[in-house]
N, C-alpha and C positions, 0 to 999 in steps of 0.2 A: 137120336137128337146129336146135332154136331157139337163136338167139345169146344169149349172155350179156347183153349189151347190152339186147335186148328185154326180157329176163326180169327185168333189174334195174331198167328202165325200167317195166316192168308192176309190180313191187314197189314201187318208188318212188312210182309214180303212186297205189298203193292206200294207201299209208302215208305219202302226203305230208305230212300233217300232223306226223309226227315228225321227230325230230332225224336220226334214223339215214337215213330215206328221203332226208331233204333232201341229206345228205351222198353218199349213193350216186348220186343224179341228178347232183349236181355233177360227180362223177368219169366216168359214162357219157358225159355231153354234151361231155367236153372233146374237142377234135379231134386226131386222132393226127399229123396234118401241122403242127402248131403250132410256134411257134418254140421253146417249151420242149422239145417231143418231139423236134424235130430236133436241137437241141443235145445232148439225152440220146442220140441215135442217133449223133451225130458222135463222141461219147465213146466209145461202144461200138466203133464203127468204127475207132477207133485202136487197140483191143486186137486187131483181126483183121487187120490190115495186115501183107502178107508182102515180102520184098524183091524188087525187080523188076532185069531186067538193063538194060544201059545204053541201049537203045531204049525201053524203057518200055512195049512193047505188051502183053506179058504182064502186066505190073503193071496195066495198065488193065483186061484181060479179067479178071485175077483178082479184081481189086476189085470188078468189076461182079458177079461170080459170088458173090463172098463177100457182097456186099450182099444180093444175092437169098437166099442162105442164111439171113443174118440175119433177113431179113425172115420168110422161113417160119418160123425158129425162133421168132421173137418171136410170129407170129400162133399158131404151136403152143402156144408158153408161155402166150400170152393166153388161147387156147380153153381151156387146162388150167386156168388161173386162173380164167375165167369159169365153168367147170364146178365147182371148188372153191368158188366164191362163191355160185354157185346152191344148192350144197349146204348151205353155211352160212346162206344167206338162207331156205332151206326149213325150217331148224331155227328160224330167227326168225320165219317165218310162223306155224310151228307154235306156238311159244311165245306170238306175238300172237293167235293163234287161241283158245289156251287163256285168255290174259287177257281176250280179247274174252267168253269164255263166263262166265268170272268175274265180268266187270262185268254181263253180263245177268243172272247169278244175284244179284248184288248188287242190281241194278236191281229185279229181281222182288220181293227180299225187302223193299226199300225200299219198294215200291207196297204189299206186304202190311202192312209198319208205318204207312204213311201212311193206310191203310183203317182199321188197328186205332186209330190216333191220332185221326182224324175221328170214329170211332164214339165213342171215350172222350170226345172233345170234345163230342160232343152228348150224350153220358150225363152227363158232370160240368158242363154249363152251368149247370143251377140251381145247382148247388154252388158253381161260380165266381162266379155272379151273388150267391149269398147270401154268399159270402166277401168280394166286394166290399163289400156293405152293411155287413158287419161290420167291413170296414176303415175304411170310411167313418164309421162309429159310433165305431169305436175312436178315430180321428183326433179326432170331434167331442168324445168323451169325454176324450181327452187335452187338449184346448183348455179344456174345462170345468174340468178338473182343475188346469190351469195358472192359470186364472183365478181359481178358488176359494182356490188356493195364494197368489196376489198378494192376494186380498180378504182371507183370513185374516191373512195377514203384515202386512197395513196396517191391519185393523180388530179384530185379537185379539191377545192376548198369546201371544209363543212360550214353548214349554214349558220352555226352559231359565231364561227369566225367572221363569215361575211357580215353579219348583222353587227358584230363588234366593230370591224373596221368601217361600217358604213355610219357609225355613231360619231358622237360629238365628244366622247370621253375617251383620254389617252391616258392609259396607266399601263401597268405590268401585262396586264392581259392583252391589251392591244398590241404591246410590242411583241408578245409571244405569238399572236396571230400573224403578225408580219414575219417571224420566223418560220411558220408553217408555211405561209406563202412561198417564201424562198426556197424552203425544202422541197414543196410540190412543184415548183417550177424546175428545181434540179432534177427530179425524178422524172418530169416530162421531158425534159432535154435528153436524158439518158433513152427514153423511149423513142424520141425522134432518130436516135442513132442507130437504131435497129433496122430502119427502114422507112419506106412510105407508110405513114400512120396518119390518115384523115383524122381520126379521134384525137390523136394526139396533138395535131395542128390546132384543131378547134379548142381542146383544152388549154392549149398554151395560149391562144388568143385572149380565152376568157380569165385566165390567170393573169395576163400582162395588164388586161383591162381592169381588174380588181385591184392589182399592185399599184397601177398608175393613179386608180381614183383614191386608193387609202394613203398614198404619199401625198397626193395634192391635197387630201384632207389633214394630214399631218403638217403640211406646210402652212395650211390657213390657221392651224392651231398654233403652231410656233409664230407666226407674225403677229396673232393676237396677243400672244405672250411677251412678244418682244416689245410692242407698243408699251406694257407696263415696265419695261426697263428704262423708260425716260424720267423717271423719277429718280432723285438723288440717292436714297437708300432702298432701292429695288432689291428684294430677295433673289436669289437664283434657283429655282425650283429643281429638283433631280430630274423629273421628268422632262424639263426643256433642255438639261445638258444631254440626256439620253435621246431626245428627238434629234437634236442636232448631229450627234454622233451617226444616227441611222441615215441623215440625209447626206452624209459623205459617198455614199453610194450613188447620189443623183446630183452631179455637181451643179446643174442648172438651177435645180430646187435651193440645194446648199447655199448658191450665190444669192438669190433672192431674199432667203432666210437672213443670211448675213448682211446684206444690203439694209434690210428692216432694222436688224439690230444695231447697226453702225449708225443709221440715221436717228433712232431713238438716243443712243449714247451721246451723239454729237449734240442733240438739243439740251441733253442733261448737263453735258460738259460745259456748254456755250453758257447756260444759265448761271452754273456754280462759278464760272469764271467772271461773269459781270458782277453776280452778288460779292464776290470776294473783292474786286476792284472799288465797287461803290458802297456796300453796307459792312462788309467784314464778317467776322464770325459772329455767333450767337451772343447775345449781351454786350456786342462791341468789342469783343476778345476773339482773335487778333484784330486790331484796326484795320479799317480800308486800306488797300494797298495804294490807291490814289491820294491818301493823306501824307505819303512820302515822296509825293512828286518832286518837291524841291530839292531832295538828296537823290540825284539822278543815279549814283550806283547803287544805293539801297533799294530805289524804284524798281529798277531793271532787275536787280537780284531778286528782290521779292517776286515778281511776275513770273520770272523763269524758274524759281524754285516751285511756285505754285503748279506752273505746268508740268515740271519734271515729278511732282508729287502725283497730279493727276494722270500723267502717263503710267507710273507703276501701278496705280489704281485699276486704270482701265486694262493694263495688261493682266492682272491678277483677275479682274472680272471675265476677260475673255478666256483665260486659261479655265476658270471654274464653269464656265458655260461649255467649254470643250469637255471636260469631265475625264474620268479616268477610262483607259481603253476598254472596249467591248469586243469580246470574243466574235471573230468572223469580220470585224469591220475595220476598215483601214484607219491606220493612225499617222496624223500629221506631227506629232512632237510638241510644238507649241502652238499657240493661237496665232491665226493669221495677223501678221502684222500690219497688213493693209485695212483690217478694220480698225486697228488702234490708231492708224493714220488718219482713217476716217473720223473717228470719234474725236480727234484733236483739230479738226479743221476750224471748229467753231472759235479755237482760243487764237488761231493765226492772225485775224484780222485786227482784234482789238489789241493783240500784243505788238503787232506790227506799227500801227498809228502811235502807240505811246513811246514804244523804245525809239522810234524815228524821231518823236518829238523831242525825247530827253537828249537825243545824241545832237539834234540839230542846236538845241539851246546850250548845249556845253562848248565852252571856250578852252578851258585848261587842258593842257595834254595831258597832264597826270590823270585827271578824271576821265577824260577819253581812254586812255589805256586801261583803266580798271573796268570801264564798260565793255571795253573790246575783249578784256581778258575774261570776263563773265560769259559773254557770248560765244567765245571759244570753247571755254570750258563747259558750258551746259551743250553746244552743239556736240561735243565728243561724248556726252553722257547719252544724248538722244541718238547718237548714231550708234552707241554699243547695244541700245535695246533694238536694232536692226529696223528701225522704222524706215521705209522706202525713201530714197533720196529726191524721187519725184513726187513725193506727198506735198499737199500745200503747205502743212506745218514745218516740214524740213526744208522746203524752198524759203518759207519764211524766215526761219532760223539762220540759214545760209546767207540769205539775202541781207538780214541784219548784222550778221558777221561782217560781211564785205563792206556794206556802208559804214560801220563803226570804225572799222579799220581804215578805210579811205578818208574817212573825216579824221582820224588820228593823224594819220600821215600829212593831210592838208593841214592840219594845225601845226605839226612839227615843221613842215616846209614854210608855212607862213612865218613861225618864228624864227627860223633860220634866215630868212629873207631881211626881216627886220635886224636882226642881230648884224647881219652882213653889211647891210646899208649903214648902220649906226657905227660899227665899229672900224670898217676898212675904207671910210671915205678918206682918209688920210693918216699916216702914220705918225703917233705921237714922237716928241722930241727923246722922250725918255726910252724909247722902243719897248715899252711895256705891253703886255697884252691889253686889248680894249675893255673898259668895263663892261660893255653889254655882252661880251663873251662870257664873262662869269655868270650872268644870269641866265644865259642860254644853257650854259652847263650844269647849272643848279636843276634847271627842268630835267634836263637829260639823265642827272643822277636820281631824280625823284623816280623817273619811270623805269630805269633800269634796277632801282632796289625793289619797285613793286614786282617788277618782272621777274626777278630772282628770288624773291620771296614767296611767289606765288606757284601753285601746281602746273600753272598753264605751260611754262617752258618744258616740264617733262613730256607734254603731248605733242609739242611743236616740232616739225620735222627740223633736222640741223640742215644748215645751207652751206653753201660753198666755203664762205669766209668762217665756219665754225660756229656761228650763233643762230638764233632763233630770227624770223623775219622781222620783228621789230628792232631787234639788235642789228641787223643788217642794215635797216633803213638810218638808224643812228650812227653806225660806221661810217656809211656814204655822207652824212652830214658833217661828222668830224673831218672826213676826207675833203668835203667842199670847203671847211673852214681854213684848212691847210693852203687849198688852192686860191682862195680869195687871200689868205696873209701873203702868199708869195706874189700874187699879182699886184696887191697894193704896194708892197715893198719894191717891186720891179718898176711901177709907174712913178714912184717918187724918186725923181732924178737928184733931188739934193743929198739922197743918201749915198755913202759909199759902199762899196760891196760888203765889207765885212759887217757894216751896220744892218745891211739887209739880212745877213745870215743870222745876226743875232736877234732881230726882229722875229724871223721865222721860229728860231728857237725859243723865245720867250712865249710865241703862240702855241708852239707844239709841246712845251712842257706841261700847261695845264690840261691840255688833252690827254696825254699820257697819264698825268695823275690821276685825273678822273676815270680813266678807263682800268687802272689797276685793281680796283676791289671787284670787278665784276667780271664772272668767268666767261659771260656770253661776248665779251669783247677781247678775250685773250688771244685770238688770232689776229685781230686788228693790232692789238698793243704790240704782239709780236713784230709785225710788219714795220709798224711806226718806230719802234725801237731802232732797228736799222736804218730808217730815215733819219732818226736822231743822230744816231754816231755818223753817218754819212755828212751831216749839216756841222757836227762839231770838228770833224776833220777838215772839212771845207773851210771853217772858220779859222783852224789853226794854219793852213796854208796861206789863208789871206792874210792873217796877223805877221805871219814872217815875212810875207813880201812886202807888207806895209813897214814893218820895221827896218828891212832891208833897205827899203828906197829912203827911209828917215835917217838912215845911219851915214849917208853920203859916201859909203866905200864902194869900190869897183868891182861888186860882186859879179855884175854881168858883163863886164869888159873882157874881151878876149885877152887883151894885152893891158898891162898896167903901165900907165904914163909916170914917169920919174917925176915931171915937172908938178903934176896934180896929186901926187901920193901924198906928199907933207901935209896939203892943204885938206885932202879927204880925211886923212887921221886926226888932225887938229880940230876938225868940225866934229868928228865922230866922239873924240874925247870930251869934247864940250857937251855934246848931246848926254853921253853917260854922266856927265859931273852934274848937270842940271837937271836930270831925272824928269825929263818933261815928255818929249816926243817918242824916246824909247822905252817909256813906262808901260809895259804889256798889261800890268794889272789895273790902270787907269782904263786902258783901251776895252777890256771885258769888264769893266765895272758895271754896265747897263745890262749884263746878263741877270736874269732874275733867278737862275739857279747858282748861287754862291759856290757850291761845290764844284759845279762844272766850270765855273770861271776860275777857280785855282787850278784846277786840272788843266785847263786850256793854257792858262799863263804859264804854268810850268813846262808845258809840252813846247810852247812857241819858245820860250828860253833857251830849251834844250836844242831845239831845231836851229834857231839862230846861232847858237854857241858852235853847234857843227858846222854850219855853213862859215862862220868867221874863222874856225880853227883850218879849214881849207884853204880861205883866202890868206890866213896867217902863213900857212906853208908856202903859199905862192910868194907872198911878198918876201919871206925869209930867204927864198932862192934867188933872188934878185941882187944884183951888186950894188943897188942903190941902198939896200936895207944896210948896209954897213955904214952909211953915212950919220954922223951924230943926231941930225934931226931925225931921221926915220926911226933910229933906235930909241930915241927919247919919246917919241909919240906912240910906237907899236907896242901895244899890251898884249899880255899873255892871255891865251883863251879862258884859263881859270879866273884872272882877274876880271874879264869882261863878264863872266857867268856871275861872279861876285856882285859886281856893280850892276847887273840886270836885275 
């Protein structure tokens, strides 16, 4: 019989690779006389020990027998177990055999599948190659699509921005889309610089069309908002300011928007001015400007003050419309003053009609001067705002200034003609300045006082004679008065030469007196002071000549006749004693300036005494002077001075 160990070893060798085979081989190969087996046998032997006698012989024999029986039992038991194990291993072997058959079948099926797969691979190789090519193409197309998307995102406008620009809502997103359009155009411009780029040209044309359409829509929006500015209290939206700043890059569009804004503001300002003229403020305060039409200076001043206030408000509104600077956009500094001039055009015509009527109805030169000063002052203020000189409003203001000034000068000339006709038709016997002259000088004083008290003289250019234009005209009027006085005196044949001079001095004196307080006539006064001095000197010479003639002394004779000398001296002494013809103080008594009269009388006396001293020396050198008659009549120069 085949031993169990051999079977187990055989099975273990055959299935050695398995876990079960290794475990069976380990059990079979374990020796039976090993320490562990011996220990187990000793434990079992203790179970079979029998009691022995006192000698111990039977015990030893019995023990040996029992050991042999146990060994036999164990061998039998081991054989039985081997048989049972062999049977069990047979079932295992059968299972392994079935498993092996299954593996073989599976291996065959796999081989068949491998054959089919290889056949399929050979069949689908072309399709796989085509699929690979398609995959490569797809990757290439994907790369191209990515590049095209990047290109379009950089060099074209996004669809969302295009929709926003084509809409009617203008907000910060709209302006951001405009910025992106500008940036995209800049990128396309760079692309065009590389070389001939058909796509770049097409993109550039498309972007230009989109940008033009966006700015056209922005212009329509601005013009719609500009119509809202026709109201008196129209608010200025920040988006409108930003939109106008954006339009600076397109001058034609900006001009159209500006014209619409100016038109709207012109209507609003015109309505406000008419309301201020005829209705006044809310609740009647302030009163209508037309209510003061009877007071021409106040009437004109109120209208000009309203216009100046409107000019300031419109300037602030236009500056607010311009708004703060925007990055990347041009800056013009202040608002275009041409728009301000257009906004004030509606004021020009009503202002012109009313001021012209007020000027035409005014006769008093002083009132006309106040109106002229107001117009000149406000014209300077309007010019300081840098309104265009060729605008309708500024042309109206300058025209009113010219007409008011011409009306003032015409009134002064008419007053001068009336005064000349009334004052110098004949010289009064008293040689005094005619009374109409005082009335004219009173008007001149009022005008000059108003002129020097007003700020207007500070802004007027200085003329050649040192004064302002109105002062120049007044200076020419005073010169005309002097000329007329001289002509009137020259035409009066009944007057003697010294009387004509006295009359001219009497006319010139009040002119100088009235010119003294006014700085604008300082140059004229200085020049006329010299004329006054010259007339005084002339009067002295004329009076000396007159006294010499009335003295009957031979001052002019080259040779003194002895037969007439006694008679001349007698007549001279008689004149001195009578104090009539040789009274110089009486001759200058008709001078209005008494201090000047005393000065001239003293000078004439001195001059005559000097002439008489020379004559006295000539007479004393004659032999006839030794005669008793001549000695008795010939007076000493000091005596003559005392008597005069």
